[in-house]
N, C-alpha and C positions, 0 to 999 in steps of 0.2 A: 074733240080729242083733248084729253086731260094729260098734263105733264106733271110728273111728280117732282116737286121743287127740291126735295131732299136728295133725290138721286142725281139731279142736275148739279146741285151744289157739291155733292161728293165727287162727281166727275171733274168739275172745275178745280176742286182741291187737289185731286190726284194729278191732274195736268200741271198745275202750278208747282206742286212739290217735285214732280218729275223734271220739270224744266230747271228748277233751282238745283236739284241734285246733279243733273247732267252737266250744268254749267260748272259746278264746283269740282266734279271729277275731271272735266276737261281742263280747268284751271290748274289742278294739281299736276297733270301730265305736262302741260305747257311750262310750268315753273321748273319741273324737274329737267325737262329738255333744255331750258334756258340755262340752268345751272351747269349742266353737262357741257354745253357749248362754251360758256364763259370760262370754265376751268380748263377746257381743252385749249382754247386759243389765248387765254390770258392767265397762265399759271401764276401762283403766288411765288414771290422770290423768297428763297430760304435765307434766314438770318444766321449769321455766324455768332453763335452764343459763346463759343470757346474763346474768341478774341477779347471779349469784354470782361473786365474784372467784376466779380460779384461782391456785393457788400455782405458782410456777415449779419446774421439775424440778431445777434446779441447787441451790436452797436445800434442797429435800427430800433430795437425795442427800448434801449436805454435813452435814445434820443426822443422817442415818443413819450416815454415816462417823464422825462425832464420837461417836455413841452406841456404836458398835462398838469404837472405840479406847478409850473410857472403860471399857467392860466388860472388855476384855482386860487393861488395866492393873490394874483392880480384882482380877481373878482372879489375876494374877501377884503382887500385893501380899499376897493371902491365903495363897499357898503359902509365901512368905517366902524 
């Protein structure tokens, strides 16, 4: 009785790939179920954004620009 090794290898390849694919599909469903349970029993607390004063973008940009200019001048002074 002769066994074709290529056919047997192909069967093992399909079996292995099928097991891995099945595991990944099951993993996706388990993670989705876990997410649904966590969000149901532990919802995120809403933050009150209206109560906090917001900084203007212009003052933030000018502070960044000033910091960059100071860093460049400091670096130039170190080189001499």
